TORKOL-4160 file (C-alpha; in steps of 0.2 Angstrom, whole numbers, padded with zeros to 4 digits, m for minus):
276
<pt num="1" X="0125" Y="m0037" Z="m0080"/>
<pt num="2" X="0115" Y="m0050" Z="m0090"/>
<pt num="3" X="0106" Y="m0055" Z="m0074"/>
<pt num="4" X="0102" Y="m0037" Z="m0070"/>
<pt num="5" X="0095" Y="m0035" Z="m0087"/>
<pt num="6" X="0084" Y="m0050" Z="m0086"/>
<pt num="7" X="0078" Y="m0043" Z="m0069"/>
<pt num="8" X="0074" Y="m0026" Z="m0076"/>
<pt num="9" X="0064" Y="m0035" Z="m0090"/>
<pt num="10" X="0054" Y="m0045" Z="m0077"/>
<pt num="11" X="0051" Y="m0030" Z="m0067"/>
<pt num="12" X="0044" Y="m0020" Z="m0082"/>
<pt num="13" X="0033" Y="m0035" Z="m0086"/>
<pt num="14" X="0027" Y="m0036" Z="m0068"/>
<pt num="15" X="0024" Y="m0017" Z="m0068"/>
<pt num="16" X="0013" Y="m0018" Z="m0083"/>
<pt num="17" X="0003" Y="m0032" Z="m0075"/>
<pt num="18" X="0001" Y="m0023" Z="m0059"/>
<pt num="19" X="m0005" Y="m0007" Z="m0068"/>
<pt num="20" X="m0018" Y="m0018" Z="m0077"/>
<pt num="21" X="m0024" Y="m0025" Z="m0060"/>
<pt num="22" X="m0025" Y="m0008" Z="m0052"/>
<pt num="23" X="m0035" Y="m0001" Z="m0067"/>
<pt num="24" X="m0047" Y="m0015" Z="m0067"/>
<pt num="25" X="m0048" Y="m0015" Z="m0048"/>
<pt num="26" X="m0053" Y="0003" Z="m0047"/>
<pt num="27" X="m0067" Y="0001" Z="m0060"/>
<pt num="28" X="m0073" Y="m0015" Z="m0052"/>
<pt num="29" X="m0073" Y="m0007" Z="m0034"/>
<pt num="30" X="m0083" Y="0008" Z="m0040"/>
<pt num="31" X="m0096" Y="m0004" Z="m0049"/>
<pt num="32" X="m0097" Y="m0014" Z="m0033"/>
<pt num="33" X="m0101" Y="0002" Z="m0023"/>
<pt num="34" X="m0115" Y="0007" Z="m0035"/>
<pt num="35" X="m0122" Y="m0011" Z="m0035"/>
<pt num="36" X="m0122" Y="m0012" Z="m0016"/>
<pt num="37" X="m0130" Y="0005" Z="m0015"/>
<pt num="38" X="m0143" Y="0002" Z="m0029"/>
<pt num="39" X="m0149" Y="m0016" Z="m0025"/>
<pt num="40" X="m0145" Y="m0019" Z="m0007"/>
<pt num="41" X="m0147" Y="m0003" Z="0001"/>
<pt num="42" X="m0160" Y="0002" Z="m0011"/>
<pt num="43" X="m0170" Y="m0013" Z="m0009"/>
<pt num="44" X="m0189" Y="m0008" Z="m0008"/>
<pt num="45" X="m0191" Y="m0019" Z="0008"/>
<pt num="46" X="m0180" Y="m0006" Z="0017"/>
<pt num="47" X="m0193" Y="0007" Z="0015"/>
<pt num="48" X="m0211" Y="0010" Z="0021"/>
<pt num="49" X="m0223" Y="0007" Z="0007"/>
<pt num="50" X="m0212" Y="m0004" Z="m0003"/>
<pt num="51" X="m0204" Y="0010" Z="m0013"/>
<pt num="52" X="m0188" Y="0020" Z="m0011"/>
<pt num="53" X="m0198" Y="0036" Z="m0010"/>
<pt num="54" X="m0205" Y="0030" Z="0007"/>
<pt num="55" X="m0197" Y="0033" Z="0024"/>
<pt num="56" X="m0182" Y="0021" Z="0027"/>
<pt num="57" X="m0186" Y="0007" Z="0040"/>
<pt num="58" X="m0168" Y="0004" Z="0045"/>
<pt num="59" X="m0150" Y="0008" Z="0043"/>
<pt num="60" X="m0148" Y="0002" Z="0025"/>
<pt num="61" X="m0162" Y="0012" Z="0019"/>
<pt num="62" X="m0156" Y="0027" Z="0029"/>
<pt num="63" X="m0139" Y="0026" Z="0020"/>
<pt num="64" X="m0147" Y="0024" Z="0003"/>
<pt num="65" X="m0155" Y="0041" Z="0006"/>
<pt num="66" X="m0138" Y="0049" Z="0006"/>
<pt num="67" X="m0139" Y="0049" Z="m0012"/>
<pt num="68" X="m0129" Y="0043" Z="m0027"/>
<pt num="69" X="m0113" Y="0051" Z="m0019"/>
<pt num="70" X="m0114" Y="0037" Z="m0006"/>
<pt num="71" X="m0112" Y="0024" Z="m0020"/>
<pt num="72" X="m0096" Y="0033" Z="m0025"/>
<pt num="73" X="m0090" Y="0033" Z="m0007"/>
<pt num="74" X="m0094" Y="0015" Z="m0005"/>
<pt num="75" X="m0084" Y="0011" Z="m0021"/>
<pt num="76" X="m0069" Y="0021" Z="m0013"/>
<pt num="77" X="m0071" Y="0012" Z="0003"/>
<pt num="78" X="m0070" Y="m0005" Z="m0006"/>
<pt num="79" X="m0055" Y="0001" Z="m0016"/>
<pt num="80" X="m0046" Y="0006" Z="0000"/>
<pt num="81" X="m0050" Y="m0012" Z="0008"/>
<pt num="82" X="m0045" Y="m0021" Z="m0008"/>
<pt num="83" X="m0028" Y="m0011" Z="m0011"/>
<pt num="84" X="m0024" Y="m0013" Z="0008"/>
<pt num="85" X="m0026" Y="m0032" Z="0007"/>
<pt num="86" X="m0016" Y="m0033" Z="m0009"/>
<pt num="87" X="m0002" Y="m0022" Z="m0002"/>
<pt num="88" X="m0002" Y="m0033" Z="0014"/>
<pt num="89" X="0000" Y="m0049" Z="0004"/>
<pt num="90" X="0014" Y="m0042" Z="m0007"/>
<pt num="91" X="0024" Y="m0034" Z="0008"/>
<pt num="92" X="0022" Y="m0049" Z="0019"/>
<pt num="93" X="0028" Y="m0060" Z="0005"/>
<pt num="94" X="0043" Y="m0048" Z="0001"/>
<pt num="95" X="0048" Y="m0049" Z="0019"/>
<pt num="96" X="0053" Y="m0068" Z="0016"/>
<pt num="97" X="0052" Y="m0083" Z="0027"/>
<pt num="98" X="0054" Y="m0080" Z="0046"/>
<pt num="99" X="0058" Y="m0064" Z="0055"/>
<pt num="100" X="0068" Y="m0051" Z="0045"/>
<pt num="101" X="0078" Y="m0044" Z="0060"/>
<pt num="102" X="0083" Y="m0062" Z="0065"/>
<pt num="103" X="0089" Y="m0065" Z="0048"/>
<pt num="104" X="0099" Y="m0049" Z="0047"/>
<pt num="105" X="0107" Y="m0054" Z="0064"/>
<pt num="106" X="0112" Y="m0071" Z="0057"/>
<pt num="107" X="0119" Y="m0064" Z="0041"/>
<pt num="108" X="0129" Y="m0051" Z="0050"/>
<pt num="109" X="0136" Y="m0064" Z="0062"/>
<pt num="110" X="0141" Y="m0075" Z="0047"/>
<pt num="111" X="0148" Y="m0060" Z="0037"/>
<pt num="112" X="0159" Y="m0054" Z="0052"/>
<pt num="113" X="0165" Y="m0072" Z="0054"/>
<pt num="114" X="0170" Y="m0072" Z="0036"/>
<pt num="115" X="0158" Y="m0086" Z="0031"/>
<pt num="116" X="0151" Y="m0078" Z="0015"/>
<pt num="117" X="0145" Y="m0094" Z="0008"/>
<pt num="118" X="0135" Y="m0098" Z="0024"/>
<pt num="119" X="0128" Y="m0080" Z="0023"/>
<pt num="120" X="0122" Y="m0083" Z="0005"/>
<pt num="121" X="0114" Y="m0099" Z="0011"/>
<pt num="122" X="0105" Y="m0090" Z="0024"/>
<pt num="123" X="0099" Y="m0078" Z="0010"/>
<pt num="124" X="0093" Y="m0093" Z="0000"/>
<pt num="125" X="0083" Y="m0099" Z="0015"/>
<pt num="126" X="0075" Y="m0082" Z="0019"/>
<pt num="127" X="0071" Y="m0077" Z="0002"/>
<pt num="128" X="0062" Y="m0060" Z="0000"/>
<pt num="129" X="0067" Y="m0043" Z="m0004"/>
<pt num="130" X="0080" Y="m0041" Z="0010"/>
<pt num="131" X="0088" Y="m0058" Z="0006"/>
<pt num="132" X="0089" Y="m0054" Z="m0013"/>
<pt num="133" X="0098" Y="m0037" Z="m0010"/>
<pt num="134" X="0110" Y="m0044" Z="0003"/>
<pt num="135" X="0114" Y="m0059" Z="m0008"/>
<pt num="136" X="0118" Y="m0047" Z="m0022"/>
<pt num="137" X="0130" Y="m0037" Z="m0011"/>
<pt num="138" X="0138" Y="m0053" Z="m0005"/>
<pt num="139" X="0141" Y="m0059" Z="m0023"/>
<pt num="140" X="0149" Y="m0042" Z="m0027"/>
<pt num="141" X="0160" Y="m0044" Z="m0011"/>
<pt num="142" X="0167" Y="m0060" Z="m0018"/>
<pt num="143" X="0170" Y="m0052" Z="m0035"/>
<pt num="144" X="0179" Y="m0037" Z="m0028"/>
<pt num="145" X="0189" Y="m0049" Z="m0016"/>
<pt num="146" X="0195" Y="m0059" Z="m0031"/>
<pt num="147" X="0199" Y="m0043" Z="m0040"/>
<pt num="148" X="0209" Y="m0037" Z="m0025"/>
<pt num="149" X="0201" Y="m0020" Z="m0025"/>
<pt num="150" X="0207" Y="m0007" Z="m0011"/>
<pt num="151" X="0194" Y="m0003" Z="0003"/>
<pt num="152" X="0187" Y="0013" Z="m0005"/>
<pt num="153" X="0184" Y="0005" Z="m0022"/>
<pt num="154" X="0177" Y="m0010" Z="m0015"/>
<pt num="155" X="0165" Y="m0001" Z="m0003"/>
<pt num="156" X="0159" Y="0010" Z="m0018"/>
<pt num="157" X="0157" Y="m0005" Z="m0029"/>
<pt num="158" X="0147" Y="m0015" Z="m0015"/>
<pt num="159" X="0137" Y="0000" Z="m0011"/>
<pt num="160" X="0132" Y="0003" Z="m0030"/>
<pt num="161" X="0127" Y="m0015" Z="m0031"/>
<pt num="162" X="0116" Y="m0014" Z="m0016"/>
<pt num="163" X="0108" Y="0002" Z="m0023"/>
<pt num="164" X="0105" Y="m0006" Z="m0040"/>
<pt num="165" X="0097" Y="m0022" Z="m0032"/>
<pt num="166" X="0087" Y="m0011" Z="m0020"/>
<pt num="167" X="0080" Y="0000" Z="m0035"/>
<pt num="168" X="0074" Y="m0016" Z="m0043"/>
<pt num="169" X="0065" Y="m0022" Z="m0028"/>
<pt num="170" X="0058" Y="m0006" Z="m0020"/>
<pt num="171" X="0045" Y="m0002" Z="m0034"/>
<pt num="172" X="0036" Y="m0018" Z="m0031"/>
<pt num="173" X="0034" Y="m0014" Z="m0013"/>
<pt num="174" X="0029" Y="0004" Z="m0016"/>
<pt num="175" X="0017" Y="0000" Z="m0030"/>
<pt num="176" X="m0001" Y="0006" Z="m0027"/>
<pt num="177" X="0003" Y="0015" Z="m0011"/>
<pt num="178" X="0000" Y="0031" Z="m0021"/>
<pt num="179" X="m0018" Y="0025" Z="m0023"/>
<pt num="180" X="m0020" Y="0023" Z="m0005"/>
<pt num="181" X="m0013" Y="0040" Z="m0001"/>
<pt num="182" X="m0024" Y="0048" Z="m0015"/>
<pt num="183" X="m0039" Y="0039" Z="m0007"/>
<pt num="184" X="m0036" Y="0049" Z="0009"/>
<pt num="185" X="m0039" Y="0065" Z="0001"/>
<pt num="186" X="m0052" Y="0059" Z="m0011"/>
<pt num="187" X="m0063" Y="0051" Z="0002"/>
<pt num="188" X="m0063" Y="0067" Z="0012"/>
<pt num="189" X="m0067" Y="0078" Z="m0003"/>
<pt num="190" X="m0081" Y="0067" Z="m0010"/>
<pt num="191" X="m0088" Y="0066" Z="0008"/>
<pt num="192" X="m0088" Y="0085" Z="0009"/>
<pt num="193" X="m0096" Y="0086" Z="m0008"/>
<pt num="194" X="m0110" Y="0075" Z="m0002"/>
<pt num="195" X="m0112" Y="0085" Z="0014"/>
<pt num="196" X="m0114" Y="0101" Z="0004"/>
<pt num="197" X="m0127" Y="0093" Z="m0007"/>
<pt num="198" X="m0137" Y="0087" Z="0008"/>
<pt num="199" X="m0136" Y="0104" Z="0016"/>
<pt num="200" X="m0142" Y="0112" Z="0000"/>
<pt num="201" X="m0157" Y="0101" Z="0001"/>
<pt num="202" X="m0160" Y="0104" Z="0019"/>
<pt num="203" X="m0159" Y="0123" Z="0017"/>
<pt num="204" X="m0170" Y="0122" Z="0001"/>
<pt num="205" X="m0183" Y="0113" Z="0012"/>
<pt num="206" X="m0182" Y="0126" Z="0025"/>
<pt num="207" X="m0185" Y="0140" Z="0013"/>
<pt num="208" X="m0200" Y="0132" Z="0004"/>
<pt num="209" X="m0215" Y="0142" Z="0008"/>
<pt num="210" X="m0220" Y="0147" Z="0025"/>
<pt num="211" X="m0220" Y="0130" Z="0033"/>
<pt num="212" X="m0203" Y="0120" Z="0031"/>
<pt num="213" X="m0205" Y="0103" Z="0023"/>
<pt num="214" X="m0199" Y="0092" Z="0038"/>
<pt num="215" X="m0198" Y="0076" Z="0028"/>
<pt num="216" X="m0187" Y="0085" Z="0015"/>
<pt num="217" X="m0177" Y="0093" Z="0028"/>
<pt num="218" X="m0174" Y="0077" Z="0037"/>
<pt num="219" X="m0168" Y="0069" Z="0020"/>
<pt num="220" X="m0156" Y="0083" Z="0017"/>
<pt num="221" X="m0148" Y="0082" Z="0034"/>
<pt num="222" X="m0147" Y="0063" Z="0033"/>
<pt num="223" X="m0138" Y="0064" Z="0016"/>
<pt num="224" X="m0126" Y="0077" Z="0023"/>
<pt num="225" X="m0121" Y="0066" Z="0039"/>
<pt num="226" X="m0121" Y="0050" Z="0030"/>
<pt num="227" X="m0109" Y="0056" Z="0016"/>
<pt num="228" X="m0098" Y="0064" Z="0030"/>
<pt num="229" X="m0097" Y="0048" Z="0040"/>
<pt num="230" X="m0093" Y="0037" Z="0024"/>
<pt num="231" X="m0080" Y="0049" Z="0018"/>
<pt num="232" X="m0071" Y="0050" Z="0035"/>
<pt num="233" X="m0072" Y="0031" Z="0036"/>
<pt num="234" X="m0064" Y="0029" Z="0019"/>
<pt num="235" X="m0050" Y="0042" Z="0023"/>
<pt num="236" X="m0047" Y="0033" Z="0040"/>
<pt num="237" X="m0045" Y="0016" Z="0032"/>
<pt num="238" X="m0033" Y="0023" Z="0019"/>
<pt num="239" X="m0022" Y="0033" Z="0030"/>
<pt num="240" X="m0020" Y="0019" Z="0043"/>
<pt num="241" X="m0016" Y="0006" Z="0029"/>
<pt num="242" X="m0004" Y="0019" Z="0020"/>
<pt num="243" X="0006" Y="0023" Z="0036"/>
<pt num="244" X="0007" Y="0004" Z="0041"/>
<pt num="245" X="0014" Y="m0001" Z="0024"/>
<pt num="246" X="0026" Y="0013" Z="0023"/>
<pt num="247" X="0033" Y="0009" Z="0040"/>
<pt num="248" X="0035" Y="m0009" Z="0035"/>
<pt num="249" X="0045" Y="m0004" Z="0019"/>
<pt num="250" X="0056" Y="0008" Z="0030"/>
<pt num="251" X="0060" Y="m0007" Z="0041"/>
<pt num="252" X="0065" Y="m0017" Z="0026"/>
<pt num="253" X="0076" Y="m0003" Z="0019"/>
<pt num="254" X="0084" Y="m0001" Z="0036"/>
<pt num="255" X="0088" Y="m0020" Z="0036"/>
<pt num="256" X="0096" Y="m0019" Z="0019"/>
<pt num="257" X="0107" Y="m0004" Z="0024"/>
<pt num="258" X="0112" Y="m0012" Z="0040"/>
<pt num="259" X="0117" Y="m0028" Z="0031"/>
<pt num="260" X="0126" Y="m0018" Z="0018"/>
<pt num="261" X="0136" Y="m0008" Z="0031"/>
<pt num="262" X="0142" Y="m0025" Z="0038"/>
<pt num="263" X="0148" Y="m0031" Z="0021"/>
<pt num="264" X="0158" Y="m0015" Z="0018"/>
<pt num="265" X="0166" Y="m0016" Z="0035"/>
<pt num="266" X="0170" Y="m0034" Z="0034"/>
<pt num="267" X="0179" Y="m0030" Z="0017"/>
<pt num="268" X="0189" Y="m0016" Z="0026"/>
<pt num="269" X="0195" Y="m0028" Z="0039"/>
<pt num="270" X="0199" Y="m0041" Z="0026"/>
<pt num="271" X="0210" Y="m0029" Z="0017"/>
<pt num="272" X="0218" Y="m0023" Z="0033"/>
<pt num="273" X="0223" Y="m0041" Z="0037"/>
<pt num="274" X="0230" Y="m0043" Z="0020"/>
<pt num="275" X="0240" Y="m0028" Z="0020"/>
<pt num="276" X="0248" Y="m0033" Z="0037"/>
């Protein structure tokens, strides 16, 4: 219980640190997006006449003409990349050393053979989320074995220990995934806002006088298309990253359940032999 309390305190402190990182990362990414739009894409060299009012010479100048909404979209795109990299690093580290499936197979073999100490040694070698949870289950196995619990009580106690250990580990893995899932919608909506803004400018140019302003019309259509493309790109990166990471987390959870079932079944066999 003392170890569990210490772990909870550590998780809370880690959660606060992660929240601070997430908040700072969001602000910095939006700032980076604005700076890239303003000073790199808005560089006078990217436009005819050396001014942003001129016709764009290349791709960067064309994107700049998408308007300030492009700066927001660039910030969201950078945000999607930053949080994707951050989640990749965290989840990769959480998987531990070596292949998780191989580790689970080794642990299951040791548990079935009754070599609990060897199984815990494998957990110490592997490290990571699955190893931590499985080791907690093995320690509870040894405890209920000493206490002489019947199969049902032992299985319930082991399962509860596994669930508690999992509840301490999973929040670390799922942290910031909500940001990626939110970016899927926000990227599309902000891109749509830029599209509408661009189309308003285009139709305004068409309705200005008897002869449409072709330059203003081109700028409006360009703004609409650029914002649409950037918004779709941001949403695409976010949804791919989100689905990839949730799949990895599901695999880790399945590995925990698989090892936990083996521990419970091994205790049942142990009690059956003891009763005979």
